[in-house]
PASEBA-1860 file (N, C-alpha, C; in nm, 3 decimals):
! residues 301
1> XXXXXXXX> 21.623/33.766/4.641/21.625/33.754/4.495/21.734/33.845/4.438 ~ 21.814/33.791/4.347/21.920/33.870/4.286/21.862/33.970/4.186 ~ 21.903/34.096/4.199/21.855/34.197/4.107/21.918/34.176/3.970 ~ 21.839/34.202/3.865/21.888/34.192/3.729/21.878/34.328/3.662 ~ 21.954/34.350/3.555/21.948/34.478/3.484/21.809/34.504/3.428 ~ 21.778/34.629/3.396/21.646/34.661/3.339/21.626/34.594/3.204 ~ 21.501/34.569/3.171/21.465/34.499/3.048/21.384/34.591/2.959 ~ 21.412/34.587/2.831/21.333/34.662/2.732/21.213/34.576/2.693
9> XXXXXXXX> 21.094/34.621/2.726/20.973/34.541/2.711/20.889/34.594/2.594 ~ 20.865/34.508/2.496/20.784/34.543/2.380/20.638/34.500/2.398 ~ 20.596/34.482/2.521/20.459/34.440/2.548/20.360/34.541/2.488 ~ 20.265/34.489/2.411/20.164/34.573/2.350/20.210/34.649/2.227 ~ 20.334/34.629/2.186/20.389/34.704/2.073/20.346/34.644/1.940 ~ 20.329/34.731/1.838/20.304/34.684/1.702/20.432/34.691/1.621 ~ 20.544/34.660/1.686/20.677/34.673/1.627/20.688/34.604/1.492 ~ 20.638/34.481/1.482/20.649/34.408/1.356/20.580/34.484/1.243
17> XXXXXXXX> 20.462/34.535/1.270/20.386/34.604/1.166/20.445/34.741/1.136 ~ 20.465/34.823/1.242/20.506/34.961/1.221/20.651/34.973/1.175 ~ 20.741/34.887/1.226/20.883/34.899/1.194/20.920/34.819/1.070 ~ 20.871/34.695/1.060/20.914/34.607/0.952/20.816/34.606/0.835 ~ 20.690/34.577/0.860/20.595/34.561/0.749/20.565/34.693/0.678 ~ 20.555/34.802/0.755/20.516/34.930/0.697/20.622/35.039/0.718 ~ 20.739/35.003/0.767/20.839/35.103/0.803/20.949/35.123/0.702 ~ 20.934/35.067/0.582/21.035/35.086/0.479/21.166/35.016/0.508
25> XXXXXXXX> 21.159/34.898/0.574/21.281/34.823/0.608/21.297/34.698/0.525 ~ 21.239/34.694/0.406/21.251/34.573/0.324/21.397/34.545/0.290 ~ 21.474/34.649/0.262/21.615/34.629/0.230/21.690/34.566/0.347 ~ 21.672/34.622/0.468/21.742/34.569/0.584/21.702/34.424/0.611 ~ 21.572/34.394/0.595/21.524/34.259/0.620/21.588/34.160/0.522 ~ 21.594/34.198/0.395/21.652/34.109/0.296/21.803/34.094/0.314 ~ 21.869/34.202/0.353/22.014/34.194/0.377/22.044/34.102/0.494 ~ 21.962/34.109/0.599/21.981/34.021/0.714/21.953/33.876/0.677
33> XXXXXXXX> 21.855/33.855/0.590/21.827/33.719/0.545/21.947/33.659/0.472 ~ 22.014/33.739/0.390/22.134/33.692/0.321/22.245/33.657/0.419 ~ 22.262/33.741/0.522/22.365/33.715/0.622/22.336/33.585/0.697 ~ 22.212/33.564/0.737/22.176/33.442/0.808/22.198/33.318/0.721 ~ 22.164/33.329/0.595/22.183/33.216/0.504/22.330/33.178/0.496 ~ 22.418/33.277/0.501/22.562/33.250/0.497/22.613/33.186/0.626 ~ 22.551/33.218/0.738/22.606/33.180/0.868/22.543/33.056/0.929 ~ 22.419/33.027/0.896/22.349/32.916/0.961/22.405/32.781/0.919
41> XXXXXXXX> 22.420/32.689/1.014/22.462/32.553/0.977/22.353/32.483/0.898 ~ 22.392/32.384/0.822/22.296/32.312/0.738/22.194/32.237/0.822 ~ 22.237/32.182/0.935/22.148/32.102/1.019/22.171/32.136/1.165 ~ 22.068/32.120/1.244/22.078/32.140/1.388/21.962/32.073/1.458 ~ 21.979/32.050/1.587/21.876/31.980/1.664/21.779/32.075/1.731 ~ 21.833/32.168/1.812/21.747/32.256/1.893/21.808/32.395/1.897 ~ 21.734/32.493/1.846/21.781/32.631/1.837/21.707/32.719/1.937 ~ 21.784/32.806/2.004/21.726/32.908/2.091/21.731/33.041/2.017
49> XXXXXXXX> 21.615/33.097/1.987/21.607/33.226/1.920/21.578/33.333/2.024 ~ 21.681/33.408/2.061/21.669/33.508/2.167/21.623/33.640/2.107 ~ 21.518/33.698/2.168/21.460/33.818/2.112/21.385/33.787/1.984 ~ 21.307/33.680/1.988/21.240/33.631/1.867/21.133/33.727/1.817 ~ 21.078/33.809/1.907/20.974/33.902/1.866/20.856/33.831/1.805 ~ 20.809/33.884/1.691/20.692/33.828/1.624/20.728/33.718/1.526 ~ 20.851/33.666/1.535/20.891/33.554/1.451/20.932/33.593/1.311 ~ 20.984/33.713/1.293/21.026/33.758/1.160/21.130/33.664/1.099
57> XXXXXXXX> 21.229/33.626/1.177/21.339/33.544/1.125/21.316/33.395/1.140 ~ 21.222/33.355/1.221/21.205/33.213/1.255/21.193/33.121/1.133 ~ 21.118/33.157/1.029/21.107/33.067/0.913/21.240/33.047/0.841 ~ 21.340/33.129/0.870/21.470/33.118/0.803/21.557/33.008/0.865 ~ 21.518/32.956/0.981/21.599/32.856/1.050/21.555/32.717/1.008 ~ 21.559/32.691/0.879/21.501/32.569/0.824/21.578/32.443/0.862 ~ 21.706/32.455/0.896/21.786/32.336/0.923/21.765/32.277/1.062 ~ 21.699/32.349/1.151/21.684/32.301/1.289/21.554/32.223/1.306
65> XXXXXXXX> 21.564/32.115/1.380/21.447/32.031/1.404/21.342/32.104/1.487 ~ 21.386/32.172/1.593/21.292/32.245/1.680/21.353/32.380/1.718 ~ 21.266/32.475/1.744/21.309/32.611/1.773/21.234/32.662/1.895 ~ 21.308/32.716/1.991/21.249/32.783/2.107/21.254/32.933/2.081 ~ 21.138/32.995/2.071/21.129/33.139/2.053/21.120/33.204/2.190 ~ 21.219/33.284/2.225/21.221/33.350/2.356/21.212/33.501/2.339 ~ 21.122/33.562/2.413/21.109/33.707/2.414/21.051/33.747/2.549 ~ 21.079/33.871/2.591/21.022/33.916/2.718/20.874/33.952/2.703
73> XXXXXXXX> 20.833/33.987/2.583/20.697/34.032/2.558/20.605/33.917/2.520 ~ 20.497/33.899/2.595/20.398/33.796/2.560/20.327/33.833/2.430 ~ 20.296/33.961/2.411/20.222/33.999/2.291/20.304/33.973/2.165 ~ 20.436/33.993/2.172/20.520/33.960/2.057/20.514/33.811/2.028 ~ 20.517/33.729/2.132/20.510/33.584/2.113/20.373/33.542/2.061 ~ 20.268/33.610/2.104/20.135/33.581/2.052/20.128/33.609/1.902 ~ 20.193/33.718/1.860/20.199/33.750/1.718/20.280/33.644/1.643 ~ 20.386/33.595/1.706/20.467/33.489/1.644/20.385/33.361/1.627
81> XXXXXXXX> 20.306/33.327/1.727/20.221/33.207/1.718/20.120/33.221/1.606 ~ 20.062/33.342/1.593/19.966/33.366/1.486/20.034/33.355/1.349 ~ 20.158/33.397/1.341/20.231/33.393/1.215/20.274/33.250/1.179 ~ 20.323/33.175/1.279/20.383/33.045/1.253/20.285/32.929/1.267 ~ 20.178/32.950/1.343/20.082/32.845/1.367/20.124/32.756/1.483 ~ 20.032/32.671/1.524/20.058/32.578/1.634/20.126/32.453/1.579 ~ 20.253/32.441/1.608/20.330/32.327/1.561/20.422/32.283/1.674 ~ 20.442/32.152/1.685/20.531/32.102/1.789/20.675/32.143/1.763
89> XXXXXXXX> 20.704/32.194/1.643/20.840/32.238/1.611/20.876/32.365/1.688 ~ 20.776/32.444/1.727/20.801/32.571/1.792/20.757/32.567/1.939 ~ 20.842/32.623/2.025/20.811/32.637/2.167/20.825/32.786/2.202 ~ 20.722/32.842/2.264/20.718/32.985/2.290/20.741/33.011/2.439 ~ 20.842/33.094/2.470/20.882/33.116/2.609/20.899/33.265/2.634 ~ 20.824/33.318/2.730/20.841/33.456/2.777/20.934/33.452/2.897 ~ 21.050/33.518/2.886/21.148/33.511/2.994/21.247/33.626/2.981 ~ 21.319/33.648/3.090/21.424/33.748/3.097/21.556/33.683/3.055
97> XXXXXXXX> 21.626/33.744/2.959/21.750/33.685/2.910/21.856/33.676/3.021 ~ 21.845/33.760/3.123/21.940/33.755/3.234/21.910/33.640/3.330 ~ 21.793/33.576/3.315/21.756/33.462/3.400/21.690/33.356/3.311 ~ 21.768/33.295/3.227/21.713/33.198/3.133/21.662/33.074/3.208 ~ 21.542/33.026/3.174/21.480/32.914/3.247/21.511/32.778/3.185 ~ 21.637/32.756/3.144/21.673/32.632/3.078/21.789/32.564/3.149 ~ 21.792/32.432/3.141/21.904/32.357/3.196/22.029/32.386/3.114 ~ 22.144/32.364/3.172/22.270/32.387/3.103/22.291/32.284/2.992
105> XXXXXXXX> 22.372/32.324/2.892/22.412/32.234/2.783/22.293/32.179/2.705 ~ 22.193/32.262/2.682/22.070/32.216/2.618/22.070/32.236/2.466 ~ 22.105/32.355/2.421/22.088/32.393/2.281/22.216/32.373/2.201 ~ 22.202/32.328/2.078/22.318/32.319/1.989/22.323/32.437/1.892 ~ 22.238/32.536/1.913/22.242/32.657/1.833/22.165/32.769/1.901 ~ 22.205/32.892/1.872/22.134/33.010/1.925/22.155/33.126/1.831 ~ 22.054/33.210/1.821/22.066/33.336/1.747/22.018/33.449/1.836 ~ 22.077/33.566/1.815/22.036/33.686/1.887/22.050/33.803/1.789
113> XXXXXXXX> 21.939/33.836/1.722/21.938/33.935/1.616/21.860/34.059/1.662 ~ 21.922/34.176/1.650/21.859/34.302/1.689/21.805/34.296/1.832 ~ 21.882/34.238/1.920/21.839/34.223/2.060/21.947/34.268/2.157 ~ 22.073/34.241/2.129/22.180/34.278/2.222/22.182/34.429/2.248 ~ 22.137/34.508/2.150/22.142/34.654/2.167/22.048/34.703/2.277 ~ 21.964/34.614/2.330/21.878/34.650/2.445/21.937/34.601/2.577 ~ 22.057/34.544/2.576/22.115/34.486/2.696/22.203/34.587/2.770 ~ 22.158/34.628/2.890/22.238/34.720/2.972/22.363/34.652/3.026
121> XXXXXXXX> 22.359/34.520/3.039/22.476/34.443/3.083/22.496/34.329/2.983 ~ 22.554/34.363/2.869/22.571/34.265/2.762/22.653/34.143/2.804 ~ 22.767/34.161/2.875/22.843/34.042/2.916/22.763/33.946/3.003 ~ 22.678/33.999/3.090/22.596/33.911/3.174/22.496/33.832/3.089 ~ 22.436/33.899/2.991/22.343/33.830/2.902/22.414/33.721/2.822 ~ 22.532/33.752/2.771/22.607/33.655/2.692/22.649/33.534/2.777 ~ 22.679/33.558/2.904/22.716/33.447/2.992/22.598/33.352/3.012 ~ 22.478/33.407/3.025/22.359/33.324/3.039/22.341/33.236/2.915
129> XXXXXXXX> 22.361/33.297/2.798/22.347/33.221/2.674/22.451/33.110/2.666 ~ 22.574/33.142/2.705/22.680/33.042/2.702/22.645/32.922/2.789 ~ 22.581/32.946/2.903/22.550/32.838/2.996/22.453/32.735/2.938 ~ 22.361/32.781/2.853/22.258/32.689/2.805/22.295/32.625/2.670 ~ 22.413/32.658/2.618/22.460/32.598/2.494/22.552/32.480/2.523 ~ 22.543/32.379/2.440/22.634/32.266/2.453/22.764/32.296/2.379 ~ 22.878/32.248/2.426/23.003/32.269/2.352/22.990/32.227/2.206 ~ 23.046/32.310/2.119/23.032/32.288/1.976/22.913/32.358/1.916
137> XXXXXXXX> 22.830/32.419/2.000/22.711/32.488/1.951/22.748/32.611/1.869 ~ 22.663/32.644/1.773/22.678/32.764/1.692/22.598/32.878/1.753 ~ 22.662/32.994/1.766/22.595/33.113/1.817/22.610/33.225/1.716 ~ 22.498/33.272/1.662/22.498/33.382/1.566/22.446/33.506/1.636 ~ 22.531/33.605/1.647/22.501/33.728/1.720/22.507/33.847/1.625 ~ 22.403/33.929/1.628/22.404/34.058/1.558/22.412/34.168/1.662 ~ 22.492/34.271/1.634/22.497/34.383/1.727/22.503/34.515/1.652 ~ 22.454/34.619/1.717/22.459/34.754/1.663/22.601/34.807/1.683
145> XXXXXXXX> 22.662/34.849/1.574/22.804/34.881/1.572/22.832/35.027/1.607 ~ 22.903/35.047/1.716/22.944/35.181/1.758/23.042/35.244/1.660 ~ 23.121/35.161/1.594/23.228/35.206/1.506/23.178/35.218/1.362 ~ 23.057/35.268/1.344/23.004/35.281/1.209/23.051/35.411/1.145 ~ 23.048/35.413/1.013/23.104/35.526/0.937/23.036/35.658/0.971 ~ 22.905/35.657/0.988/22.834/35.780/1.021/22.880/35.836/1.154 ~ 22.895/35.748/1.255/22.939/35.793/1.387/23.081/35.848/1.381 ~ 23.168/35.786/1.301/23.305/35.833/1.287/23.308/35.974/1.227
153> XXXXXXXX> 23.231/35.995/1.119/23.229/36.125/1.054/23.171/36.232/1.146 ~ 23.064/36.199/1.219/23.004/36.296/1.311/23.102/36.333/1.423 ~ 23.178/36.236/1.469/23.276/36.262/1.575/23.387/36.352/1.524 ~ 23.437/36.325/1.406/23.544/36.407/1.348/23.497/36.550/1.319 ~ 23.369/36.565/1.286/23.315/36.698/1.256/23.268/36.773/1.379 ~ 23.283/36.711/1.497/23.244/36.777/1.622/23.095/36.779/1.647 ~ 23.019/36.695/1.578/22.874/36.690/1.596/22.830/36.580/1.691 ~ 22.927/36.514/1.753/22.898/36.401/1.842/23.003/36.401/1.953
161> XXXXXXXX> 22.957/36.393/2.077/23.049/36.404/2.190/23.122/36.273/2.219 ~ 23.056/36.159/2.201/23.118/36.032/2.237/23.204/35.978/2.122 ~ 23.311/35.910/2.160/23.405/35.859/2.061/23.363/35.721/2.013 ~ 23.356/35.700/1.883/23.324/35.566/1.831/23.440/35.468/1.845 ~ 23.558/35.520/1.882/23.677/35.436/1.888/23.699/35.374/2.027 ~ 23.633/35.425/2.130/23.648/35.369/2.264/23.569/35.240/2.277 ~ 23.613/35.152/2.367/23.555/35.017/2.373/23.425/35.009/2.451 ~ 23.397/35.104/2.539/23.276/35.092/2.620/23.150/35.116/2.535
169> XXXXXXXX> 23.038/35.051/2.571/22.912/35.073/2.498/22.866/35.218/2.514 ~ 22.786/35.264/2.418/22.726/35.396/2.428/22.574/35.379/2.425 ~ 22.506/35.441/2.520/22.360/35.436/2.527/22.307/35.563/2.459 ~ 22.269/35.550/2.332/22.227/35.667/2.254/22.080/35.702/2.278 ~ 22.004/35.610/2.334/21.868/35.633/2.381/21.845/35.535/2.495 ~ 21.740/35.555/2.572/21.716/35.469/2.688/21.710/35.322/2.646 ~ 21.798/35.241/2.707/21.807/35.098/2.679/21.829/35.068/2.531 ~ 21.906/35.154/2.465/21.949/35.130/2.328/22.099/35.156/2.321
177> XXXXXXXX> 22.176/35.050/2.296/22.321/35.057/2.306/22.388/35.020/2.174 ~ 22.497/35.090/2.144/22.588/35.051/2.037/22.714/34.993/2.100 ~ 22.776/34.895/2.032/22.893/34.826/2.087/23.010/34.832/1.989 ~ 23.129/34.834/2.044/23.250/34.830/1.963/23.279/34.685/1.924 ~ 23.311/34.658/1.797/23.338/34.519/1.755/23.446/34.450/1.837 ~ 23.549/34.524/1.877/23.655/34.462/1.955/23.605/34.420/2.092 ~ 23.517/34.499/2.152/23.459/34.461/2.281/23.377/34.334/2.270 ~ 23.298/34.324/2.162/23.218/34.203/2.140/23.308/34.081/2.128
185> XXXXXXXX> 23.414/34.091/2.049/23.506/33.978/2.033/23.572/33.941/2.164 ~ 23.605/34.041/2.244/23.668/34.014/2.373/23.572/33.942/2.466 ~ 23.448/33.986/2.473/23.350/33.921/2.559/23.326/33.777/2.515 ~ 23.315/33.754/2.386/23.295/33.618/2.336/23.414/33.528/2.369 ~ 23.535/33.580/2.353/23.654/33.502/2.383/23.660/33.465/2.531 ~ 23.622/33.558/2.618/23.623/33.531/2.762/23.525/33.421/2.801 ~ 23.424/33.399/2.718/23.323/33.296/2.744/23.350/33.169/2.662 ~ 23.470/33.158/2.606/23.512/33.039/2.533/23.444/33.022/2.398
193> XXXXXXXX> 23.399/33.132/2.339/23.349/33.127/2.203/23.464/33.158/2.107 ~ 23.467/33.085/1.998/23.566/33.109/1.893/23.494/33.168/1.772 ~ 23.531/33.290/1.734/23.467/33.356/1.620/23.513/33.291/1.490 ~ 23.417/33.247/1.410/23.446/33.182/1.283/23.428/33.275/1.164 ~ 23.328/33.363/1.171/23.301/33.448/1.056/23.234/33.578/1.105 ~ 23.271/33.688/1.041/23.212/33.818/1.071/23.164/33.880/0.941 ~ 23.038/33.924/0.938/22.980/33.988/0.822/22.933/34.129/0.858 ~ 22.958/34.223/0.771/22.904/34.358/0.787/22.775/34.368/0.706
201> XXXXXXXX> 22.672/34.430/0.766/22.538/34.430/0.708/22.481/34.571/0.711 ~ 22.392/34.599/0.619/22.325/34.729/0.605/22.425/34.838/0.564 ~ 22.504/34.810/0.461/22.598/34.909/0.410/22.528/35.032/0.353 ~ 22.404/35.015/0.308/22.336/35.123/0.235/22.211/35.169/0.310 ~ 22.220/35.172/0.443/22.107/35.213/0.526/22.096/35.367/0.526 ~ 22.054/35.420/0.413/22.034/35.564/0.398/21.902/35.588/0.327 ~ 21.824/35.681/0.379/21.691/35.706/0.324/21.693/35.737/0.176 ~ 21.789/35.818/0.131/21.796/35.856/-0.010/21.817/35.735/-0.099
209> XXXXXXXX> 21.912/35.648/-0.060/21.939/35.530/-0.140/21.819/35.437/-0.145 ~ 21.749/35.424/-0.033/21.634/35.335/-0.029/21.517/35.390/-0.111 ~ 21.514/35.522/-0.128/21.411/35.580/-0.215/21.447/35.568/-0.363 ~ 21.575/35.569/-0.393/21.619/35.568/-0.532/21.626/35.427/-0.592 ~ 21.658/35.326/-0.508/21.682/35.192/-0.561/21.589/35.090/-0.496 ~ 21.549/34.987/-0.570/21.464/34.881/-0.514/21.535/34.808/-0.400 ~ 21.456/34.760/-0.304/21.512/34.690/-0.188/21.592/34.568/-0.229 ~ 21.543/34.494/-0.330/21.613/34.375/-0.373/21.750/34.405/-0.431
217> XXXXXXXX> 21.760/34.514/-0.506/21.889/34.553/-0.563/21.988/34.590/-0.454 ~ 21.943/34.672/-0.356/22.032/34.713/-0.248/22.075/34.593/-0.164 ~ 21.982/34.500/-0.140/22.017/34.382/-0.060/22.119/34.296/-0.132 ~ 22.102/34.278/-0.263/22.199/34.200/-0.340/22.336/34.266/-0.338 ~ 22.338/34.398/-0.350/22.464/34.471/-0.344/22.526/34.459/-0.204 ~ 22.441/34.466/-0.103/22.488/34.449/0.034/22.553/34.312/0.052 ~ 22.491/34.211/-0.010/22.545/34.077/0.001/22.686/34.064/-0.055 ~ 22.716/34.144/-0.158/22.850/34.142/-0.215/22.954/34.197/-0.119
225> XXXXXXXX> 22.913/34.293/-0.036/23.007/34.360/0.054/23.013/34.294/0.192 ~ 22.918/34.210/0.227/22.914/34.152/0.362/23.042/34.081/0.402 ~ 23.109/34.006/0.313/23.232/33.937/0.354/23.347/34.030/0.393 ~ 23.338/34.160/0.361/23.444/34.252/0.403/23.450/34.265/0.554 ~ 23.349/34.212/0.623/23.351/34.214/0.769/23.469/34.138/0.827 ~ 23.530/34.050/0.750/23.649/33.979/0.796/23.768/34.072/0.810 ~ 23.763/34.187/0.742/23.875/34.282/0.742/23.848/34.405/0.829 ~ 23.728/34.461/0.819/23.694/34.581/0.896/23.542/34.588/0.911
233> XXXXXXXX> 23.498/34.663/1.013/23.356/34.673/1.042/23.319/34.821/1.066 ~ 23.257/34.883/0.965/23.214/35.022/0.979/23.068/35.041/0.940 ~ 22.994/34.931/0.933/22.851/34.937/0.904/22.772/34.948/1.034 ~ 22.645/34.990/1.028/22.566/35.001/1.152/22.531/34.867/1.214 ~ 22.538/34.759/1.136/22.502/34.628/1.187/22.612/34.528/1.153 ~ 22.646/34.442/1.250/22.750/34.341/1.230/22.696/34.206/1.278 ~ 22.719/34.103/1.198/22.681/33.966/1.234/22.808/33.886/1.264 ~ 22.806/33.811/1.373/22.921/33.729/1.412/22.874/33.586/1.434
241> XXXXXXXX> 22.941/33.492/1.369/22.917/33.350/1.393/23.031/33.295/1.477 ~ 22.997/33.234/1.590/23.099/33.177/1.678/23.059/33.037/1.721 ~ 23.159/32.963/1.768/23.136/32.827/1.815/23.186/32.816/1.958 ~ 23.108/32.750/2.043/23.145/32.732/2.182/23.246/32.619/2.195 ~ 23.358/32.649/2.258/23.464/32.550/2.275/23.431/32.454/2.388 ~ 23.515/32.351/2.405/23.499/32.258/2.515/23.470/32.118/2.468 ~ 23.483/32.024/2.561/23.458/31.884/2.531/23.309/31.863/2.502 ~ 23.282/31.787/2.399/23.144/31.766/2.357/23.061/31.705/2.470
249> XXXXXXXX> 22.943/31.762/2.488/22.847/31.712/2.588/22.726/31.658/2.514 ~ 22.681/31.540/2.552/22.562/31.483/2.489/22.440/31.555/2.546 ~ 22.365/31.628/2.464/22.249/31.703/2.515/22.134/31.610/2.546 ~ 22.037/31.660/2.621/21.919/31.578/2.652/21.851/31.532/2.525 ~ 21.806/31.409/2.524/21.739/31.353/2.408/21.588/31.350/2.430 ~ 21.515/31.330/2.321/21.371/31.319/2.332/21.301/31.452/2.308 ~ 21.170/31.445/2.297/21.089/31.561/2.264/21.010/31.615/2.382 ~ 21.040/31.569/2.502/20.965/31.615/2.620/21.014/31.755/2.658
257> XXXXXXXX> 20.939/31.855/2.617/20.977/31.994/2.640/20.997/32.024/2.787 ~ 20.919/31.964/2.873/20.925/31.994/3.016/21.062/31.963/3.076 ~ 21.134/31.867/3.018/21.266/31.833/3.072/21.370/31.941/3.042 ~ 21.336/32.037/2.956/21.431/32.143/2.921/21.437/32.253/3.025 ~ 21.333/32.268/3.105/21.321/32.386/3.190/21.381/32.364/3.329 ~ 21.435/32.474/3.382/21.469/32.479/3.524/21.414/32.609/3.580 ~ 21.397/32.615/3.711/21.342/32.734/3.775/21.441/32.849/3.760 ~ 21.400/32.963/3.705/21.493/33.076/3.690/21.530/33.142/3.822
265> XXXXXXXX> 21.459/33.107/3.929/21.489/33.165/4.060/21.589/33.081/4.139 ~ 21.568/32.949/4.145/21.654/32.866/4.229/21.732/32.761/4.150 ~ 21.700/32.742/4.022/21.773/32.647/3.940/21.728/32.503/3.951 ~ 21.623/32.476/4.028/21.576/32.338/4.044/21.512/32.287/3.915 ~ 21.525/32.157/3.891/21.460/32.094/3.776/21.456/31.943/3.802 ~ 21.367/31.870/3.738/21.266/31.921/3.645/21.150/31.987/3.718 ~ 21.072/32.065/3.646/20.956/32.130/3.702/20.834/32.038/3.689 ~ 20.745/32.048/3.784/20.626/31.963/3.784/20.514/32.029/3.705
273> XXXXXXXX> 20.453/31.951/3.617/20.347/32.005/3.532/20.214/32.006/3.605 ~ 20.146/32.119/3.598/20.010/32.134/3.647/19.920/32.178/3.531 ~ 19.793/32.199/3.557/19.700/32.228/3.448/19.731/32.360/3.377 ~ 19.770/32.462/3.454/19.794/32.593/3.393/19.927/32.654/3.434 ~ 20.015/32.573/3.493/20.144/32.626/3.535/20.244/32.512/3.558 ~ 20.371/32.552/3.574/20.476/32.460/3.613/20.517/32.493/3.755 ~ 20.531/32.391/3.838/20.563/32.410/3.979/20.708/32.372/4.005 ~ 20.781/32.463/4.070/20.920/32.435/4.105/20.925/32.349/4.231
281> XXXXXXXX> 20.988/32.232/4.227/20.997/32.147/4.346/21.097/32.200/4.448 ~ 21.177/32.297/4.409/21.277/32.350/4.500/21.225/32.464/4.585 ~ 21.178/32.571/4.521/21.134/32.691/4.595/20.982/32.707/4.598 ~ 20.912/32.621/4.524/20.766/32.624/4.527/20.703/32.730/4.438 ~ 20.782/32.802/4.361/20.725/32.905/4.275/20.651/32.841/4.157 ~ 20.546/32.913/4.113/20.463/32.866/4.003/20.486/32.953/3.881 ~ 20.504/32.888/3.767/20.530/32.959/3.642/20.420/32.928/3.543 ~ 20.355/33.032/3.493/20.234/33.017/3.414/20.260/32.952/3.279
289> XXXXXXXX> 20.158/32.880/3.234/20.154/32.828/3.097/20.011/32.844/3.047 ~ 19.993/32.935/2.953/19.861/32.952/2.893/19.874/33.012/2.754 ~ 19.775/32.982/2.672/19.774/33.024/2.531/19.900/32.979/2.459 ~ 19.952/32.862/2.498/20.067/32.806/2.430/20.200/32.872/2.462 ~ 20.206/32.955/2.566/20.328/33.028/2.601/20.367/32.997/2.744 ~ 20.492/32.951/2.763/20.549/32.936/2.897/20.596/33.074/2.944 ~ 20.553/33.115/3.062/20.583/33.250/3.110/20.668/33.241/3.236 ~ 20.797/33.276/3.224/20.891/33.271/3.335/20.934/33.410/3.380
297> XXXXX> 20.858/33.513/3.345/20.898/33.649/3.382/20.878/33.674/3.532 ~ 20.761/33.646/3.581/20.731/33.662/3.723/20.649/33.543/3.769 ~ 20.676/33.486/3.887/20.598/33.372/3.934/20.455/33.413/3.967 ~ 20.363/33.315/3.959/20.226/33.339/3.997/20.217/33.359/4.148 ~ 20.120/33.436/4.190/20.100/33.458/4.334/20.032/33.337/4.395
END
C-alpha cells in the first residue's frame, strides 16, 4: 500500500459550533459567502465539495444539480446530514483527499474552502482533485495566505523568523500551513488549470474591528475590496477560481451514484453493492456504507 501524507482529522470535533456558530466568525462567514457568490458558475451538474465539514457552505451551491460532500471526519458529515436533511441531491463521502474514491473526469465543479491549509503535500492533493474533474470544470480554491500584511510586518520587525516572501509553505502549527500565492498559481498551472479570477478575503480580520463594527458592515466593506486580489494579495485568505484545460470529455450520465466510485486502493470500478458495504471486484476490499455515509477511509476487516 502506498503511504500517504498525514491527515488532519476533525472526528468528534464541535468545530462548527465552537468556531463558527459561537466563535465570533460571522464577519468571516459572510465575507466568504460574498466571494463564493462572485465565483460560482450559474449552473452545474455535479460538484465535489472537498473538506465539506458540517455543510456550512453547501447551501450556497444553489446552481449545482447534485453535490458530493467529502470530509475525512464521519462526525462532521453526520452533522452535515442533520443540517441538510436526507435528499438525493447530497451524497456524503468520508475519504482521504490523497486517495479520492472517484472515477476520472467525473465532476464539472469542485470547491476546497479552508481545507488546503491542512495539506502537508498540497501539490499531491491538487493532483488528485485534477484527476476527478472533467476538462472545462470550475475549481474554486481558498488558501491561507503566507504573504499577508500581518506576517510581513512581523517579519520586518524581527518578531517572526520565517519569511513571508519565500515560496515554500510554512507550518505555523501541526498540520496547519500557509501558502504563497505565487506557489499556488504555479501548482495550478502545472496541473493545467487556468486562473480566471482571484479575490482577497477577510481584509478586516482583527478582533478590535469586529468588536467595534457589525459583521454585516465589515462583510460589505470586505466585498468592496475583494476584487483587488487581481492586483495583489496581502489578506489572510485568498480565493482563486480556475478552469481545467483540455478537450471536453463527456462525463458519466445518470443518477446512479454507485457508478461514480472506484476503489481508492487499486482503482477498480464499478464497485459491487452489498447490504452494508461496497465490494471491490479487483482487490476484494470492502468499503462501508452506513447511516447514509460512504466510508472509504479504511477497508472493513
